[in-house]
N, C-alpha and C positions, 0 to 999 in steps of 0.2 A: 667510462669505458675508453674513450679516445686517449686519455692520459696514459692509461695502463698499456695500450698498444704501442705508444710512443716509447715508453720505458723499456718495454720488452724488446723493440727493435733496436735500441741503443745497446742494451746488454749483448744481444746477438751479434752486432756489428763489432764490438770490442773483443768478443771471443774468437771470431773468425781471424781477426788479425793477429791475435796471440799464437794462433795454431799455424800461421803461414810460413813459408820456408824464409831464411835470411838470405837475401839477395847476394851479400857479399861473401858469405861464408859457404854458400850452397848446401847448407844443411838445415834440418828442421830443428827449431828451437823447442826446448822442452819445457811444457807448462809447470808452474809452480802449483803446490797444493791449493793455494787460493784460486788459481785459475781453473783447475779441475773442479772446484767446488762450483765455479760459476757456470761451467758447462752443465753440471748436474742440476742446477737450478734452472737453466734454460730448458732442459729435457723434461723437468717436472712440470714446467709452466706449459710447455707444448702438449704434454700428456693431459694436464688439467683442462686446457683449452679444448682438446679433442673431445674429452668426456662432455663438456659444456655443450659443445655443438651437436653432439649425437644423442645425448640424453633427452628424452621427451618430456621436458619441463614445460608447464603451462606459461603462456606469456601474460595472462590475466587470471586474478583470482576469480573462482567460481562464484556464481550468484548464490545469495544465501537461500536456505530452504524455506525461510519465512520472512516476511516484511511486517514489522511491528508498526501499525499505522496509528493506533492509540494505545501508547503505553501509560495509561492513566495511574497504574499502580506506582509509578515512579515519580509522580507528580507531588506538589506540596499542598497539603490541606489549606483550604481557604481560597486558592486560586479560583477566580470565576471562569477562566478560560485555560484550558490545558495548553502546554507549550505546542506550538506549530498549528494550532487550530485557530478559527476565527468565527464570529457571529455570522448566523444565516438568518436574515430577516426578510420580511415580506411587505410590499406595498399594501397600504390601506389596512394593515394590522398593527396599531401603535403598542398594544400590550404585549410584552414579550415574556417568555418562559425564563425563569431564573435557574442558572446553572452554578454549581460549585463543587469543587474537590473536597470530598469528606472521606472520613475513615468508616469502613462497615467491615466488621469482623476482623480487624486489624490490617485490612487492605485499602489502600486509597482508591476511590472510584468517583465517578461523576454523578452527582445527585441533581435530578431536574424536577422543579416543581411548576406545575402549569396551572394557572387559575384564570379561566377564560381568556387564555393567551395563546400565542403561537410564535416560536422561533427555534432555532437549532444551532448547532455547532458543526462547522464544516472544516475539512482539512484537504487542500489540494495535494493530489498524488498523480503518479505516472506509473500504472501497472498494467501489464499485459495480462489479460484474463485467461489466455491460453497457457501461459506459463504459471500462473498463480491463480488458478480457478477457485480455490477454496477459501471461503471466508469464515473466520471463527470469530465469536465474541460471547459475552455473558451479560445478562441483564435480569433485573427484578422489577416489578411494580407492586404498589401498595394497594391498588384498586384498578378494576376495569371502568369503562364509561357506561352509563346506562343508556345513552342515546347514540352511541357510535354506530355507524352503519357504512360500510365500504361502498355501498351501492348508492348513497344519497350525498348530495353536496353538504346538506345541513348535518349530515352525520360523519363527515370527512375529518374526524379527530380520532387520535389513538394516544394512549398513555405512553407508548414507545415505539419508535420507529428507527430503523437503520437505513440510510440511503446509500446506495452505490450509484454514482453518476458517471456518464460515458461522454467522450468527445462527440462534439456535433460537427460534421462536415457538411456544409451547404451544398457543396458540389456533388455530393452523393445521394441527395434526396430530392424527391419530386417537388414541382412548383406548389402543390397543394400543401405538402409539409412544410414548405418554407414559409407560407402565409400563416400556418398554424403556429409555427415556431415564433414568428414576429408577434402574433396575437397574444401568445402566452407571456412573451418577454414584456409587453405592454401592460398586461393585466397584473402580473406578479412581480415583475422586476427582474434582477439578475439572480435567477434561482436555477438549480438544476432541473431541466426539463426532461431530458433524456436519462432516465433513471429506473432502477429497481428499488422499489420500497418494501423492506422487510418489516411487518407490522405485527402488534399485538391487538388483536381485534376482540370484540365482545361475543360474537356468536357464529360467525362465518366459519366453516370447517377448515382445520389446518390442511395446507397443501393447495388451497384455492389460489389462482392467479387470475386477477381481474383487472381491466383497465381503469386507470384513475379516472374519477368522475369530471375532472377539470380538463384534463388533456390526456390523448393517446400516446404522448411522449413518455408517460410514467406508467409502470405496471406495478400493481400491489400484489405482493406475495405473503399470505398469511402463514405465520410460523407458529404463533401461539394464539389460543382463542380461549375466552371464557374465564371463569374464577378458580379453576382447579388448582393452578399453580401460583396464585397470588401469594406475595410475601416469600417466594422461594427463588434462590439464584438459579438461573437456567442457562446451561452451556448450549450454545447454538452453533451449527455448522451448515453451510450451504456451498453448493457448487454454482458459482455465478456464471460461468460459462454455459452450463446447461440451462439454467433458469433464464438466462437472457435469450437463447435460441428458443426455448419454449414460449416465452412471453412475446418475443417480437418476430419470431420466424426467420432470423437471420444470423449471421456471425456477429459477434459483439466487436465493437471498436474498443480502443484503449480506454481504461478506467482513468478518470481525471479528478475524482473526489469522492470522499466518504463523509457521511454526516450522520449525527444523531439528533432526534427531535422528539419532543413531547409536547402535543398540542390540543388545546380544549376551546379554541376561539368560536367555532361553529356550535358546539353543544352547550357552552357556557358552563361547563363543569370544571371540576378540579381533579388533577392527577399528579401523583408522584411516582418517578421512575429512577433507577439506578443503572448505570452503564459501567461494565468492566472493559478489560483490554480488548483491543480488536487487532487481528493480525490476518495476514494473508498467507497461504500456504501453496507451495509448488505441488503440481500434480505428481503422482507416482512415476508417470511416464517421463516427465521432465527431469525428475531426480535421478532416473536410472541412465540418463544419457551420459 
């Protein structure tokens, strides 16, 4: 831009000199055709500059309508970990769930096989739940767990989970919550404690929101329950913003992670699940602005 301004100034200076009076002859010099063309070029440049200054063009590109957090469908079959994701493991649980990108119905998805094991895959993100309150994903399971129970520690296993984790600001919580947070970290390690868990349960009614049996930093949201939809791909959609307010009774902080997990370490059972693409969508209100 600066180079263009300098060139413009130079052309303008030369043109003004050509149109000045000759001091010796006391008469105005007549411009050549080339000089008149230069003046027209300057006039056109001024007009273009005025249009650019007045036109309401945006300085920055608008935010996308969706954020694709888990684009598993574009992954390579055989990968153990999708691009941009990393393992989510827990202290005192040595046996981990096996994950792999496979084809299902011609589409690449993540297959999870849990055999008395527990671990997940997590992706760090920075998402404002007010701007992108809608999460959408698809999943399928081969079986529910016989002894899964969201109300019991020994039943805290689910064939499929979707975690949404949130920033933890120690300066904004009570002393009691700080102690609970430290205790949770000591027990479970570096895991998402402030989280919504969207789960596929065995018998609890869909829509139920309960506190996690291990920590009140996590809330369990039952989105599927029972065997009726086993073996079928299910498209899910949740309003994270509303779910967080209903679960925790306050405004949600920024989302800082998304995870998937199939776990059977407590029940010692076996489960197979499949995870499709995961995306966040802007609200209708935000899109209309």
